[in-house]
mmCIF entry with sequence, helices, sheets and N, C-alpha, C, O atoms, coordinates in Angstrom:
data_MODEL
# 
_entry.id   MODEL 
# 
_entity.id                         1 
_entity.type                       polymer 
_entity.pdbx_number_of_molecules   1 
# 
_entity_poly.entity_id                      1 
_entity_poly.type                           'polypeptide(L)' 
_entity_poly.nstd_linkage                   no 
_entity_poly.nstd_monomer                   no 
_entity_poly.pdbx_seq_one_letter_code       MRFFFECLAVVVILLAAAVLVVVVAVLAVLALVEAWLKWWKR 
_entity_poly.pdbx_seq_one_letter_code_can   MRFFFECLAVVVILLAAAVLVVVVAVLAVLALVEAWLKWWKR 
_entity_poly.pdbx_strand_id                 A 
# 
loop_
_entity_poly_seq.entity_id 
_entity_poly_seq.num 
_entity_poly_seq.mon_id 
_entity_poly_seq.hetero 
1 1  MET n 
1 2  ARG n 
1 3  PHE n 
1 4  PHE n 
1 5  PHE n 
1 6  GLU n 
1 7  CYS n 
1 8  LEU n 
1 9  ALA n 
1 10 VAL n 
1 11 VAL n 
1 12 VAL n 
1 13 ILE n 
1 14 LEU n 
1 15 LEU n 
1 16 ALA n 
1 17 ALA n 
1 18 ALA n 
1 19 VAL n 
1 20 LEU n 
1 21 VAL n 
1 22 VAL n 
1 23 VAL n 
1 24 VAL n 
1 25 ALA n 
1 26 VAL n 
1 27 LEU n 
1 28 ALA n 
1 29 VAL n 
1 30 LEU n 
1 31 ALA n 
1 32 LEU n 
1 33 VAL n 
1 34 GLU n 
1 35 ALA n 
1 36 TRP n 
1 37 LEU n 
1 38 LYS n 
1 39 TRP n 
1 40 TRP n 
1 41 LYS n 
1 42 ARG n 
# 
_struct_asym.id          A 
_struct_asym.entity_id   1 
# 
_struct_conf.conf_type_id            HELX_P 
_struct_conf.id                      HELX_P1 
_struct_conf.pdbx_PDB_helix_id       AA1 
_struct_conf.beg_label_comp_id       ARG 
_struct_conf.beg_label_asym_id       A 
_struct_conf.beg_label_seq_id        2 
_struct_conf.pdbx_beg_PDB_ins_code   ? 
_struct_conf.end_label_comp_id       LYS 
_struct_conf.end_label_asym_id       A 
_struct_conf.end_label_seq_id        41 
_struct_conf.pdbx_end_PDB_ins_code   ? 
_struct_conf.beg_auth_comp_id        ARG 
_struct_conf.beg_auth_asym_id        A 
_struct_conf.beg_auth_seq_id         2 
_struct_conf.end_auth_comp_id        LYS 
_struct_conf.end_auth_asym_id        A 
_struct_conf.end_auth_seq_id         41 
_struct_conf.pdbx_PDB_helix_class    1 
_struct_conf.details                 ? 
_struct_conf.pdbx_PDB_helix_length   40 
# 
_struct_conf_type.id          HELX_P 
_struct_conf_type.criteria    ? 
_struct_conf_type.reference   ? 
# 
loop_
_atom_site.group_PDB 
_atom_site.id 
_atom_site.type_symbol 
_atom_site.label_atom_id 
_atom_site.label_alt_id 
_atom_site.label_comp_id 
_atom_site.label_asym_id 
_atom_site.label_entity_id 
_atom_site.label_seq_id 
_atom_site.pdbx_PDB_ins_code 
_atom_site.Cartn_x 
_atom_site.Cartn_y 
_atom_site.Cartn_z 
_atom_site.occupancy 
_atom_site.B_iso_or_equiv 
_atom_site.pdbx_formal_charge 
_atom_site.auth_seq_id 
_atom_site.auth_comp_id 
_atom_site.auth_asym_id 
_atom_site.auth_atom_id 
_atom_site.pdbx_PDB_model_num 
ATOM 1   N N  . MET A 1 1  ? 0.833 -1.209 0.000   1.00 0.00 ? 1  MET A N  1 
ATOM 2   C CA . MET A 1 1  ? 0.000 0.000  0.000   1.00 0.00 ? 1  MET A CA 1 
ATOM 3   C C  . MET A 1 1  ? 0.869 1.262  0.000   1.00 0.00 ? 1  MET A C  1 
ATOM 4   O O  . MET A 1 1  ? 0.552 2.248  -0.665  1.00 0.00 ? 1  MET A O  1 
ATOM 5   N N  . ARG A 1 2  ? 1.955 1.214  0.746   1.00 0.00 ? 2  ARG A N  1 
ATOM 6   C CA . ARG A 1 2  ? 2.833 2.391  0.820   1.00 0.00 ? 2  ARG A CA 1 
ATOM 7   C C  . ARG A 1 2  ? 3.393 2.717  -0.563  1.00 0.00 ? 2  ARG A C  1 
ATOM 8   O O  . ARG A 1 2  ? 3.507 3.884  -0.938  1.00 0.00 ? 2  ARG A O  1 
ATOM 9   N N  . PHE A 1 3  ? 3.740 1.672  -1.314  1.00 0.00 ? 3  PHE A N  1 
ATOM 10  C CA . PHE A 1 3  ? 4.274 1.852  -2.666  1.00 0.00 ? 3  PHE A CA 1 
ATOM 11  C C  . PHE A 1 3  ? 3.263 2.587  -3.542  1.00 0.00 ? 3  PHE A C  1 
ATOM 12  O O  . PHE A 1 3  ? 3.628 3.458  -4.332  1.00 0.00 ? 3  PHE A O  1 
ATOM 13  N N  . PHE A 1 4  ? 1.987 2.223  -3.392  1.00 0.00 ? 4  PHE A N  1 
ATOM 14  C CA . PHE A 1 4  ? 0.923 2.854  -4.168  1.00 0.00 ? 4  PHE A CA 1 
ATOM 15  C C  . PHE A 1 4  ? 0.860 4.350  -3.870  1.00 0.00 ? 4  PHE A C  1 
ATOM 16  O O  . PHE A 1 4  ? 0.727 5.171  -4.777  1.00 0.00 ? 4  PHE A O  1 
ATOM 17  N N  . PHE A 1 5  ? 0.959 4.694  -2.569  1.00 0.00 ? 5  PHE A N  1 
ATOM 18  C CA . PHE A 1 5  ? 0.896 6.109  -2.194  1.00 0.00 ? 5  PHE A CA 1 
ATOM 19  C C  . PHE A 1 5  ? 2.113 6.877  -2.703  1.00 0.00 ? 5  PHE A C  1 
ATOM 20  O O  . PHE A 1 5  ? 1.999 8.042  -3.083  1.00 0.00 ? 5  PHE A O  1 
ATOM 21  N N  . GLU A 1 6  ? 3.273 6.230  -2.711  1.00 0.00 ? 6  GLU A N  1 
ATOM 22  C CA . GLU A 1 6  ? 4.469 6.886  -3.245  1.00 0.00 ? 6  GLU A CA 1 
ATOM 23  C C  . GLU A 1 6  ? 4.305 7.146  -4.741  1.00 0.00 ? 6  GLU A C  1 
ATOM 24  O O  . GLU A 1 6  ? 4.665 8.215  -5.235  1.00 0.00 ? 6  GLU A O  1 
ATOM 25  N N  . CYS A 1 7  ? 3.764 6.166  -5.454  1.00 0.00 ? 7  CYS A N  1 
ATOM 26  C CA . CYS A 1 7  ? 3.514 6.358  -6.888  1.00 0.00 ? 7  CYS A CA 1 
ATOM 27  C C  . CYS A 1 7  ? 2.520 7.492  -7.108  1.00 0.00 ? 7  CYS A C  1 
ATOM 28  O O  . CYS A 1 7  ? 2.682 8.309  -8.014  1.00 0.00 ? 7  CYS A O  1 
ATOM 29  N N  . LEU A 1 8  ? 1.491 7.531  -6.270  1.00 0.00 ? 8  LEU A N  1 
ATOM 30  C CA . LEU A 1 8  ? 0.474 8.572  -6.374  1.00 0.00 ? 8  LEU A CA 1 
ATOM 31  C C  . LEU A 1 8  ? 1.101 9.947  -6.154  1.00 0.00 ? 8  LEU A C  1 
ATOM 32  O O  . LEU A 1 8  ? 0.787 10.898 -6.871  1.00 0.00 ? 8  LEU A O  1 
ATOM 33  N N  . ALA A 1 9  ? 1.981 10.050 -5.168  1.00 0.00 ? 9  ALA A N  1 
ATOM 34  C CA . ALA A 1 9  ? 2.651 11.328 -4.888  1.00 0.00 ? 9  ALA A CA 1 
ATOM 35  C C  . ALA A 1 9  ? 3.488 11.766 -6.092  1.00 0.00 ? 9  ALA A C  1 
ATOM 36  O O  . ALA A 1 9  ? 3.474 12.937 -6.471  1.00 0.00 ? 9  ALA A O  1 
ATOM 37  N N  . VAL A 1 10 ? 4.219 10.815 -6.691  1.00 0.00 ? 10 VAL A N  1 
ATOM 38  C CA . VAL A 1 10 ? 5.047 11.133 -7.857  1.00 0.00 ? 10 VAL A CA 1 
ATOM 39  C C  . VAL A 1 10 ? 4.165 11.608 -9.011  1.00 0.00 ? 10 VAL A C  1 
ATOM 40  O O  . VAL A 1 10 ? 4.491 12.585 -9.685  1.00 0.00 ? 10 VAL A O  1 
ATOM 41  N N  . VAL A 1 11 ? 3.051 10.915 -9.234  1.00 0.00 ? 11 VAL A N  1 
ATOM 42  C CA . VAL A 1 11 ? 2.142 11.293 -10.319 1.00 0.00 ? 11 VAL A CA 1 
ATOM 43  C C  . VAL A 1 11 ? 1.587 12.695 -10.090 1.00 0.00 ? 11 VAL A C  1 
ATOM 44  O O  . VAL A 1 11 ? 1.521 13.500 -11.019 1.00 0.00 ? 11 VAL A O  1 
ATOM 45  N N  . VAL A 1 12 ? 1.184 12.989 -8.845  1.00 0.00 ? 12 VAL A N  1 
ATOM 46  C CA . VAL A 1 12 ? 0.626 14.306 -8.529  1.00 0.00 ? 12 VAL A CA 1 
ATOM 47  C C  . VAL A 1 12 ? 1.673 15.388 -8.758  1.00 0.00 ? 12 VAL A C  1 
ATOM 48  O O  . VAL A 1 12 ? 1.367 16.441 -9.316  1.00 0.00 ? 12 VAL A O  1 
ATOM 49  N N  . ILE A 1 13 ? 2.916 15.133 -8.328  1.00 0.00 ? 13 ILE A N  1 
ATOM 50  C CA . ILE A 1 13 ? 3.996 16.113 -8.524  1.00 0.00 ? 13 ILE A CA 1 
ATOM 51  C C  . ILE A 1 13 ? 4.247 16.337 -10.015 1.00 0.00 ? 13 ILE A C  1 
ATOM 52  O O  . ILE A 1 13 ? 4.421 17.472 -10.457 1.00 0.00 ? 13 ILE A O  1 
ATOM 53  N N  . LEU A 1 14 ? 4.266 15.240 -10.793 1.00 0.00 ? 14 LEU A N  1 
ATOM 54  C CA . LEU A 1 14 ? 4.493 15.374 -12.232 1.00 0.00 ? 14 LEU A CA 1 
ATOM 55  C C  . LEU A 1 14 ? 3.354 16.154 -12.899 1.00 0.00 ? 14 LEU A C  1 
ATOM 56  O O  . LEU A 1 14 ? 3.593 16.979 -13.780 1.00 0.00 ? 14 LEU A O  1 
ATOM 57  N N  . LEU A 1 15 ? 2.114 15.887 -12.471 1.00 0.00 ? 15 LEU A N  1 
ATOM 58  C CA . LEU A 1 15 ? 0.974 16.614 -13.031 1.00 0.00 ? 15 LEU A CA 1 
ATOM 59  C C  . LEU A 1 15 ? 1.066 18.100 -12.703 1.00 0.00 ? 15 LEU A C  1 
ATOM 60  O O  . LEU A 1 15 ? 0.824 18.951 -13.559 1.00 0.00 ? 15 LEU A O  1 
ATOM 61  N N  . ALA A 1 16 ? 1.423 18.407 -11.442 1.00 0.00 ? 16 ALA A N  1 
ATOM 62  C CA . ALA A 1 16 ? 1.565 19.804 -11.033 1.00 0.00 ? 16 ALA A CA 1 
ATOM 63  C C  . ALA A 1 16 ? 2.648 20.482 -11.869 1.00 0.00 ? 16 ALA A C  1 
ATOM 64  O O  . ALA A 1 16 ? 2.471 21.616 -12.314 1.00 0.00 ? 16 ALA A O  1 
ATOM 65  N N  . ALA A 1 17 ? 3.765 19.793 -12.081 1.00 0.00 ? 17 ALA A N  1 
ATOM 66  C CA . ALA A 1 17 ? 4.858 20.357 -12.880 1.00 0.00 ? 17 ALA A CA 1 
ATOM 67  C C  . ALA A 1 17 ? 4.395 20.581 -14.325 1.00 0.00 ? 17 ALA A C  1 
ATOM 68  O O  . ALA A 1 17 ? 4.707 21.610 -14.926 1.00 0.00 ? 17 ALA A O  1 
ATOM 69  N N  . ALA A 1 18 ? 3.657 19.625 -14.876 1.00 0.00 ? 18 ALA A N  1 
ATOM 70  C CA . ALA A 1 18 ? 3.169 19.755 -16.251 1.00 0.00 ? 18 ALA A CA 1 
ATOM 71  C C  . ALA A 1 18 ? 2.220 20.944 -16.372 1.00 0.00 ? 18 ALA A C  1 
ATOM 72  O O  . ALA A 1 18 ? 2.298 21.712 -17.331 1.00 0.00 ? 18 ALA A O  1 
ATOM 73  N N  . VAL A 1 19 ? 1.328 21.092 -15.401 1.00 0.00 ? 19 VAL A N  1 
ATOM 74  C CA . VAL A 1 19 ? 0.380 22.212 -15.419 1.00 0.00 ? 19 VAL A CA 1 
ATOM 75  C C  . VAL A 1 19 ? 1.144 23.528 -15.343 1.00 0.00 ? 19 VAL A C  1 
ATOM 76  O O  . VAL A 1 19 ? 0.831 24.476 -16.063 1.00 0.00 ? 19 VAL A O  1 
ATOM 77  N N  . LEU A 1 20 ? 2.148 23.586 -14.469 1.00 0.00 ? 20 LEU A N  1 
ATOM 78  C CA . LEU A 1 20 ? 2.963 24.798 -14.326 1.00 0.00 ? 20 LEU A CA 1 
ATOM 79  C C  . LEU A 1 20 ? 3.646 25.146 -15.649 1.00 0.00 ? 20 LEU A C  1 
ATOM 80  O O  . LEU A 1 20 ? 3.658 26.304 -16.068 1.00 0.00 ? 20 LEU A O  1 
ATOM 81  N N  . VAL A 1 21 ? 4.216 24.123 -16.303 1.00 0.00 ? 21 VAL A N  1 
ATOM 82  C CA . VAL A 1 21 ? 4.899 24.351 -17.587 1.00 0.00 ? 21 VAL A CA 1 
ATOM 83  C C  . VAL A 1 21 ? 3.920 24.870 -18.631 1.00 0.00 ? 21 VAL A C  1 
ATOM 84  O O  . VAL A 1 21 ? 4.241 25.789 -19.385 1.00 0.00 ? 21 VAL A O  1 
ATOM 85  N N  . VAL A 1 22 ? 2.727 24.286 -18.676 1.00 0.00 ? 22 VAL A N  1 
ATOM 86  C CA . VAL A 1 22 ? 1.718 24.716 -19.652 1.00 0.00 ? 22 VAL A CA 1 
ATOM 87  C C  . VAL A 1 22 ? 1.308 26.162 -19.395 1.00 0.00 ? 22 VAL A C  1 
ATOM 88  O O  . VAL A 1 22 ? 1.195 26.956 -20.329 1.00 0.00 ? 22 VAL A O  1 
ATOM 89  N N  . VAL A 1 23 ? 1.084 26.502 -18.116 1.00 0.00 ? 23 VAL A N  1 
ATOM 90  C CA . VAL A 1 23 ? 0.673 27.875 -17.768 1.00 0.00 ? 23 VAL A CA 1 
ATOM 91  C C  . VAL A 1 23 ? 1.762 28.865 -18.173 1.00 0.00 ? 23 VAL A C  1 
ATOM 92  O O  . VAL A 1 23 ? 1.474 29.909 -18.758 1.00 0.00 ? 23 VAL A O  1 
ATOM 93  N N  . VAL A 1 24 ? 3.015 28.532 -17.859 1.00 0.00 ? 24 VAL A N  1 
ATOM 94  C CA . VAL A 1 24 ? 4.132 29.427 -18.213 1.00 0.00 ? 24 VAL A CA 1 
ATOM 95  C C  . VAL A 1 24 ? 4.239 29.570 -19.731 1.00 0.00 ? 24 VAL A C  1 
ATOM 96  O O  . VAL A 1 24 ? 4.471 30.668 -20.239 1.00 0.00 ? 24 VAL A O  1 
ATOM 97  N N  . ALA A 1 25 ? 4.071 28.459 -20.456 1.00 0.00 ? 25 ALA A N  1 
ATOM 98  C CA . ALA A 1 25 ? 4.155 28.510 -21.921 1.00 0.00 ? 25 ALA A CA 1 
ATOM 99  C C  . ALA A 1 25 ? 3.043 29.388 -22.493 1.00 0.00 ? 25 ALA A C  1 
ATOM 100 O O  . ALA A 1 25 ? 3.290 30.191 -23.392 1.00 0.00 ? 25 ALA A O  1 
ATOM 101 N N  . VAL A 1 26 ? 1.829 29.242 -21.980 1.00 0.00 ? 26 VAL A N  1 
ATOM 102 C CA . VAL A 1 26 ? 0.701 30.048 -22.471 1.00 0.00 ? 26 VAL A CA 1 
ATOM 103 C C  . VAL A 1 26 ? 0.950 31.524 -22.196 1.00 0.00 ? 26 VAL A C  1 
ATOM 104 O O  . VAL A 1 26 ? 0.713 32.365 -23.063 1.00 0.00 ? 26 VAL A O  1 
ATOM 105 N N  . LEU A 1 27 ? 1.432 31.850 -20.981 1.00 0.00 ? 27 LEU A N  1 
ATOM 106 C CA . LEU A 1 27 ? 1.713 33.244 -20.642 1.00 0.00 ? 27 LEU A CA 1 
ATOM 107 C C  . LEU A 1 27 ? 2.801 33.808 -21.556 1.00 0.00 ? 27 LEU A C  1 
ATOM 108 O O  . LEU A 1 27 ? 2.710 34.951 -22.006 1.00 0.00 ? 27 LEU A O  1 
ATOM 109 N N  . ALA A 1 28 ? 3.826 33.005 -21.826 1.00 0.00 ? 28 ALA A N  1 
ATOM 110 C CA . ALA A 1 28 ? 4.918 33.463 -22.690 1.00 0.00 ? 28 ALA A CA 1 
ATOM 111 C C  . ALA A 1 28 ? 4.396 33.730 -24.108 1.00 0.00 ? 28 ALA A C  1 
ATOM 112 O O  . ALA A 1 28 ? 4.750 34.737 -24.722 1.00 0.00 ? 28 ALA A O  1 
ATOM 113 N N  . VAL A 1 29 ? 3.555 32.826 -24.625 1.00 0.00 ? 29 VAL A N  1 
ATOM 114 C CA . VAL A 1 29 ? 2.994 33.000 -25.972 1.00 0.00 ? 29 VAL A CA 1 
ATOM 115 C C  . VAL A 1 29 ? 2.122 34.252 -26.020 1.00 0.00 ? 29 VAL A C  1 
ATOM 116 O O  . VAL A 1 29 ? 2.184 35.023 -26.978 1.00 0.00 ? 29 VAL A O  1 
ATOM 117 N N  . LEU A 1 30 ? 1.306 34.449 -24.976 1.00 0.00 ? 30 LEU A N  1 
ATOM 118 C CA . LEU A 1 30 ? 0.453 35.635 -24.949 1.00 0.00 ? 30 LEU A CA 1 
ATOM 119 C C  . LEU A 1 30 ? 1.288 36.905 -24.929 1.00 0.00 ? 30 LEU A C  1 
ATOM 120 O O  . LEU A 1 30 ? 0.972 37.872 -25.622 1.00 0.00 ? 30 LEU A O  1 
ATOM 121 N N  . ALA A 1 31 ? 2.358 36.905 -24.133 1.00 0.00 ? 31 ALA A N  1 
ATOM 122 C CA . ALA A 1 31 ? 3.237 38.079 -24.066 1.00 0.00 ? 31 ALA A CA 1 
ATOM 123 C C  . ALA A 1 31 ? 3.880 38.333 -25.430 1.00 0.00 ? 31 ALA A C  1 
ATOM 124 O O  . ALA A 1 31 ? 3.963 39.477 -25.879 1.00 0.00 ? 31 ALA A O  1 
ATOM 125 N N  . LEU A 1 32 ? 4.332 37.263 -26.085 1.00 0.00 ? 32 LEU A N  1 
ATOM 126 C CA . LEU A 1 32 ? 4.945 37.415 -27.415 1.00 0.00 ? 32 LEU A CA 1 
ATOM 127 C C  . LEU A 1 32 ? 3.935 37.955 -28.426 1.00 0.00 ? 32 LEU A C  1 
ATOM 128 O O  . LEU A 1 32 ? 4.255 38.848 -29.211 1.00 0.00 ? 32 LEU A O  1 
ATOM 129 N N  . VAL A 1 33 ? 2.729 37.418 -28.405 1.00 0.00 ? 33 VAL A N  1 
ATOM 130 C CA . VAL A 1 33 ? 1.697 37.870 -29.344 1.00 0.00 ? 33 VAL A CA 1 
ATOM 131 C C  . VAL A 1 33 ? 1.377 39.344 -29.107 1.00 0.00 ? 33 VAL A C  1 
ATOM 132 O O  . VAL A 1 33 ? 1.236 40.120 -30.052 1.00 0.00 ? 33 VAL A O  1 
ATOM 133 N N  . GLU A 1 34 ? 1.265 39.720 -27.823 1.00 0.00 ? 34 GLU A N  1 
ATOM 134 C CA . GLU A 1 34 ? 0.958 41.121 -27.501 1.00 0.00 ? 34 GLU A CA 1 
ATOM 135 C C  . GLU A 1 34 ? 2.076 42.043 -27.998 1.00 0.00 ? 34 GLU A C  1 
ATOM 136 O O  . GLU A 1 34 ? 1.811 43.085 -28.597 1.00 0.00 ? 34 GLU A O  1 
ATOM 137 N N  . ALA A 1 35 ? 3.317 41.651 -27.744 1.00 0.00 ? 35 ALA A N  1 
ATOM 138 C CA . ALA A 1 35 ? 4.459 42.460 -28.188 1.00 0.00 ? 35 ALA A CA 1 
ATOM 139 C C  . ALA A 1 35 ? 4.492 42.542 -29.714 1.00 0.00 ? 35 ALA A C  1 
ATOM 140 O O  . ALA A 1 35 ? 4.761 43.605 -30.274 1.00 0.00 ? 35 ALA A O  1 
ATOM 141 N N  . TRP A 1 36 ? 4.219 41.420 -30.387 1.00 0.00 ? 36 TRP A N  1 
ATOM 142 C CA . TRP A 1 36 ? 4.232 41.398 -31.852 1.00 0.00 ? 36 TRP A CA 1 
ATOM 143 C C  . TRP A 1 36 ? 3.132 42.297 -32.421 1.00 0.00 ? 36 TRP A C  1 
ATOM 144 O O  . TRP A 1 36 ? 3.346 43.017 -33.396 1.00 0.00 ? 36 TRP A O  1 
ATOM 145 N N  . LEU A 1 37 ? 1.939 42.240 -31.788 1.00 0.00 ? 37 LEU A N  1 
ATOM 146 C CA . LEU A 1 37 ? 0.838 43.087 -32.263 1.00 0.00 ? 37 LEU A CA 1 
ATOM 147 C C  . LEU A 1 37 ? 1.175 44.558 -32.086 1.00 0.00 ? 37 LEU A C  1 
ATOM 148 O O  . LEU A 1 37 ? 0.900 45.367 -32.972 1.00 0.00 ? 37 LEU A O  1 
ATOM 149 N N  . LYS A 1 38 ? 1.773 44.918 -30.941 1.00 0.00 ? 38 LYS A N  1 
ATOM 150 C CA . LYS A 1 38 ? 2.162 46.312 -30.714 1.00 0.00 ? 38 LYS A CA 1 
ATOM 151 C C  . LYS A 1 38 ? 3.163 46.752 -31.773 1.00 0.00 ? 38 LYS A C  1 
ATOM 152 O O  . LYS A 1 38 ? 3.059 47.853 -32.314 1.00 0.00 ? 38 LYS A O  1 
ATOM 153 N N  . TRP A 1 39 ? 4.147 45.879 -32.073 1.00 0.00 ? 39 TRP A N  1 
ATOM 154 C CA . TRP A 1 39 ? 5.167 46.211 -33.053 1.00 0.00 ? 39 TRP A CA 1 
ATOM 155 C C  . TRP A 1 39 ? 4.546 46.318 -34.450 1.00 0.00 ? 39 TRP A C  1 
ATOM 156 O O  . TRP A 1 39 ? 4.907 47.197 -35.232 1.00 0.00 ? 39 TRP A O  1 
ATOM 157 N N  . TRP A 1 40 ? 3.597 45.401 -34.756 1.00 0.00 ? 40 TRP A N  1 
ATOM 158 C CA . TRP A 1 40 ? 2.994 45.329 -36.089 1.00 0.00 ? 40 TRP A CA 1 
ATOM 159 C C  . TRP A 1 40 ? 2.087 46.525 -36.370 1.00 0.00 ? 40 TRP A C  1 
ATOM 160 O O  . TRP A 1 40 ? 1.984 46.983 -37.508 1.00 0.00 ? 40 TRP A O  1 
ATOM 161 N N  . LYS A 1 41 ? 1.420 47.036 -35.303 1.00 0.00 ? 41 LYS A N  1 
ATOM 162 C CA . LYS A 1 41 ? 0.465 48.134 -35.490 1.00 0.00 ? 41 LYS A CA 1 
ATOM 163 C C  . LYS A 1 41 ? 1.156 49.481 -35.658 1.00 0.00 ? 41 LYS A C  1 
ATOM 164 O O  . LYS A 1 41 ? 0.520 50.437 -36.099 1.00 0.00 ? 41 LYS A O  1 
ATOM 165 N N  . ARG A 1 42 ? 2.449 49.586 -35.318 1.00 0.00 ? 42 ARG A N  1 
ATOM 166 C CA . ARG A 1 42 ? 3.145 50.871 -35.414 1.00 0.00 ? 42 ARG A CA 1 
ATOM 167 C C  . ARG A 1 42 ? 3.058 51.438 -36.826 1.00 0.00 ? 42 ARG A C  1 
ATOM 168 O O  . ARG A 1 42 ? 3.589 52.517 -37.091 1.00 0.00 ? 42 ARG A O  1 
# 
């Protein structure tokens, strides 16, 4: 049973890390798009 909980903890940590990476990537893309639009509209 302990092994199962350790696996569960690892999975939860990996999911949290994946979500964090996705959020950071989306924010970076949005920032790039905003900067590009500002530059393009000049």
